[in-house]
C-alpha positions in Angstrom: -35.8 20.4 59.2 -32.8 18.1 60.0 -29.7 17.5 57.7 -30.7 15.3 54.9 -34.7 15.8 55.3 -36.5 17.6 52.8 -40.1 18.1 52.2 -41.9 18.4 48.8 -45.8 18.7 47.9 -47.5 17.3 45.3 -51.0 18.8 44.5 -54.4 17.5 43.4 -55.0 20.0 40.7 -51.9 19.5 38.6 -52.0 16.7 36.3 -48.5 16.0 36.2 -48.5 16.0 40.3 -51.3 13.6 40.0 -49.5 11.1 37.9 -46.3 11.6 39.9 -48.7 10.5 43.2 -50.1 7.6 41.4 -46.4 6.5 40.5 -45.4 6.6 44.0 -48.4 4.8 45.4 -47.5 1.9 43.2 -44.6 1.2 45.9 -45.4 -0.4 48.9 -45.3 2.0 52.0 -42.2 0.0 53.6 -40.3 0.6 50.3 -41.3 4.1 49.2 -38.7 6.4 51.2 -35.9 4.3 49.6 -37.9 4.6 46.3 -38.2 8.2 46.5 -34.5 8.8 47.3 -33.7 6.4 44.4 -35.5 8.4 41.9 -34.4 11.9 43.1 -30.8 10.5 42.6 -31.7 9.4 39.0 -33.0 13.2 38.6 -30.1 14.7 39.8 -28.0 12.2 37.4 -30.0 13.4 34.7 -29.8 17.1 35.4 -25.9 16.5 35.7 -26.3 15.3 32.1 -28.2 18.6 31.1 -30.0 20.7 33.3 -32.7 21.2 31.0 -34.0 17.5 30.8 -35.6 17.7 34.5 -37.7 20.8 33.5 -38.7 19.0 30.3 -39.6 15.7 31.0 -42.1 16.5 33.8 -43.7 18.4 30.8 -44.3 15.2 28.8 -45.2 12.9 31.9 -48.7 11.8 32.1 -48.4 8.6 33.9 -46.1 6.7 31.8 -43.2 8.0 29.7 -42.3 5.9 26.8 -38.9 5.4 25.4 -40.0 6.9 22.2 -40.9 10.1 23.9 -38.1 10.0 26.3 -35.5 9.6 23.4 -37.1 12.2 21.3 -36.9 15.0 24.2 -33.0 13.6 24.8 -32.5 14.2 20.9 -34.5 17.7 21.0 -31.9 18.6 24.0 -28.7 17.4 22.4 -29.5 18.8 18.9 -29.3 15.2 17.5 -32.4 16.1 15.1 -31.2 13.3 12.3 -32.1 10.8 15.2 -35.8 11.7 14.9 -36.2 11.1 11.1 -37.0 7.2 11.8 -39.1 7.8 15.0 -41.9 5.2 14.8 -45.5 6.3 16.3 -45.7 6.1 19.9 -47.0 2.9 21.4 -50.2 2.3 22.7 -49.3 2.4 26.3 -51.9 1.9 29.3 -51.7 5.2 31.5 -51.8 5.3 35.2 -55.4 7.1 36.4 -54.8 11.0 36.3 -58.5 12.1 37.2 -59.0 15.3 38.7 -60.5 15.7 42.1 -63.3 17.4 42.9 -61.7 19.3 45.6 -58.2 20.9 45.7 -55.5 19.4 48.0 -51.7 18.8 48.4 -49.6 15.8 49.8 -46.6 16.4 51.5 -43.6 13.8 50.9 -40.2 13.4 52.2 -37.2 12.9 50.8 -34.6 11.5 53.4 -31.1 11.4 52.1 -28.1 9.4 53.6 -24.7 10.0 53.7 -24.0 8.1 50.6 -22.5 9.1 47.3 -25.8 8.7 45.6 -27.6 11.2 48.1 -24.6 13.7 48.4 -25.2 14.2 44.1 -29.1 15.0 45.1 -27.9 17.3 48.4 -25.2 19.2 46.5 -27.7 20.2 43.5 -30.3 21.4 46.5 -27.7 23.4 48.3 -26.7 25.0 45.1 -29.8 26.9 44.5 -31.5 29.2 46.8 -34.1 28.3 49.2 -36.8 30.1 46.8 -35.9 27.6 43.9 -35.0 24.5 46.0 -38.7 23.1 46.1 -39.2 23.5 42.3 -36.0 22.0 41.6 -36.8 19.1 44.1 -40.0 18.4 42.5 -38.5 18.6 38.9 -35.8 15.9 40.1 -38.3 13.7 41.7 -40.8 13.6 39.0 -38.2 13.2 36.4 -37.1 10.0 38.1 -40.6 8.7 38.6 -41.0 9.3 34.9 -38.0 7.0 34.3 -39.3 4.3 36.3 -42.6 4.2 33.9 -40.1 4.0 31.3 -38.2 0.9 32.6 -38.2 0.0 36.3 -34.7 -0.6 36.5 -33.3 3.0 35.0 -33.8 4.9 38.3 -31.6 2.4 40.3 -29.1 1.8 37.6 -28.3 5.7 37.4 -28.5 6.2 41.0 -25.8 3.2 41.5 -23.5 4.5 38.8 -20.1 5.2 40.4 -19.4 7.8 37.3 -22.6 9.3 36.1 -23.2 10.2 32.3 -21.4 13.6 31.5 -23.5 14.3 28.5 -26.9 13.4 26.8 -25.2 11.2 24.6 -24.0 9.1 27.2 -27.2 9.0 28.8 -28.8 8.2 25.7 -26.5 5.0 25.4 -27.7 3.9 29.0 -31.3 4.3 28.0 -30.8 2.5 24.9 -29.3 -0.6 26.9 -32.1 -0.6 29.3 -35.1 0.1 26.5 -33.6 -1.5 23.7 -36.5 -4.0 22.9 -39.0 -0.7 22.3 -39.0 0.7 18.9 -38.2 4.2 18.7 -34.8 4.1 21.0 -32.8 1.4 19.6 -32.1 3.6 16.1 -31.2 6.5 17.8 -27.2 6.8 17.9 -25.5 8.9 20.2 -24.8 11.8 17.9 -27.4 11.1 15.1 -24.7 9.9 12.9 -26.0 6.5 11.9 -29.1 7.8 10.5 -27.5 10.4 9.1 -25.2 8.1 7.0 -28.1 5.8 6.1 -30.3 9.0 4.7 -30.4 8.9 0.7 -27.9 11.6 -0.6 -31.1 12.7 -2.8 -33.1 13.4 0.0 -33.7 17.4 0.2 -33.0 19.4 3.7 -36.5 20.6 3.3 -38.1 17.2 2.9 -35.7 15.8 5.9 -36.8 18.7 7.8 -40.7 18.0 7.2 -40.1 14.4 8.5 -38.3 15.3 11.6 -40.7 17.9 12.7 -43.8 15.3 11.9 -42.1 12.8 14.0 -41.6 15.1 16.8 -45.5 15.7 16.6 -45.9 11.9 16.9 -43.4 11.7 19.9 -44.9 14.4 21.9 -48.6 13.6 21.0 -49.3 17.2 19.6 
């Protein structure tokens, strides 16, 4: 393919791919190319903060990625366990339809990168992996960006437009909190979990705190 053009496929027998296709279909055709480019760039920004996030976020994307679940994933990756101790129940959010079709099929999409700073972030990541791994990486970047779009539609655009991307998960958490501060669950998560740790009663035993964290992780991840 010409430089700057990348193909990726989404499959009808994979629930995450179906959720991704449903999200893309909410965007009108004339705007879809720019939208895919933006979500891919947002995924690349997340990857630069921590390469594990684009591999984890698609796992928890089922048509809607709530702020509670996104913050829980970031806290899990960054090790700020205390920030999960006050995590509320995940809100009841209408999810996109992800019904499995009767016949297996796949749909091809094209990512058209431009000669600008945002697109170069994606291209540099793709160029840094073997051709065998490139398709999986591109899929993860795009689905991560699509998931962020369902958390807050402005979030991928903001991440893609940042002149200096967040260098750590803590910096990424700060940006997400600004975008979704109205939703319960994220506002109380500090960059390093220090606020919650300081507020915890000194009489709380480590075992009780660990049990509470595990309970709230199960709430966030729907287990």
